[in-house]
C-alpha positions, 0 to 999 in steps of 0.5 A: 922476791924475783918473779918467775920470768926473771928467775927463768931468765937468770937460769938461762943466762947463767947456763948460756952465753950471748953467742949461744942465745944468738944461735938458738934465735937464728936457728928458730928464725931459719929452721935450717942449720946451714942457713942459721950458721951462715947468719951467725958467721960460723960453720954448721957443725959449730952451731949444731955442737953449741946448741946440743951442748945447751940442750944437754946442760938444760936437760931439755930438747929445744928443737925437734930435729925429726921434723922437716923443717925442724921446729922448736918443742913446746918448752923450746918455744918458751926458751927461745922467747926468753932468749929473744927477750935477753938479747933485746934487753942487751940491744937496748943497752947499746941503743942507750949508749948510742943515743947518749953519743948522739950517733946513729950506726948499724943496719936496718932492714925495711920491707915496703908494700909494693903499692907504696914503694914506687913513690916512696923508696927512690926519694927515701934512699937518696935522702936517708943515705945523705943524712945517715951515711954510717947506717947500712940500709936494706929495703925490699918491696914485699907482699903484705901477708909476707911483710907481716910474717917477716916482721914477726920472725925478725927477718925484717926490722920494720914494715911500711904497710897499710893499716890497721892490721889487728895483730897483737904481736906488732906495734903500728905507728901511723905516719900518713894518710892518702886518698885513692883516685880513679884512673880512667881509659882514654875513651872515658865512660860517661858514668865517670865524669866529674866526681865519681860515685863508686856505686856507679863504677862498672865493676866488670871493667875494674882492673885490680892490684894483687896487693889490693889495699882493701879500701873501705869507705861509707859508700863502697867496700873495694875489697868486695868490688875487686872480686867482680872485676876483670881477673885475667891479670893481677899485678902488685905494680901500679905502673903495670896496672896503668899500662893495662888500662891504657892498652885495654881500657877499663879503669883502676883505683890507684894511690893518690901519691903515685900521681906525681909520676904520671904524665900530664896527659895521664893526670887528666884522666884521674878522677876523685871519688865523691865524699866520703873519700876512699883512703888508706893509713900507711904506718911503720910496723914493728915488733913490740919488743923492738928497741932501736928508737933512734933508728926508728925516728931517723926513718920517720924524719926522712919519710916526713921530708918526702910526704906532703905535710897535709898527708901526715898524721898530726901526732907524727908532725909534732912528736918523736916516736917513743918506744 
């Protein structure tokens, strides 16, 4: 006997074709008829008419048009979720076929944390395009909170972000870990010589990233410490943060892998933290229903070529990702 979820899927699929399912998913994504129609490559009246037709055939309202922006009804949310499941299952069939043909094509949209993008994206773009010429690659740097929302809403296929996120709707694939270093002013504080004890860092002189990674160690919680810093200007750019320190004094905490882009004189002003180190884990984050395993592994393989091997998570070094 079929379970209720399967029966519900069959009823929906019997009434709606694939195109109509895509219309409903797009309207839920954009909450705007014109934007959804543009995404689907049809006119706004066509999309509106097709969704009205589905609602008449099901004898339910999927969307509440009295709200601005429009919202799905309680029952509509269930129908949309099932429609997404059906479309993902169809996509999985395509993925299986492409895997057998040993080809990679299509498109992928990736969001990257602004504190990761400067040292990862330039090399990633070059190497990915060289290896996978048939794939349309779209990358953008996005604030952490927006990255999560964009992946959950399918505006992005995946995100490269600091984890853990503790979000039940997402799957985290840890790729590498990096330490944080202190970047000091030209006139160094005598308290900040040699290995640095974070507890002795003068918090009033701390310049912070607006995309602060919330670095935690057994010694200090930088998430709390940043609130005591100089808050006259906050930036998501590591480069801007370094220039602020160069021109205004104080100090900053920057990702270790960014240090390769510093000049030799700037690198001399970096200091390591005393053990235990402040570190962050960088992961690829996808929705739990993401199906493009081959695409995911292609992205992982390029990142592995860029990130030093001693930073990579052991599991990623040895095994492909399995969805």
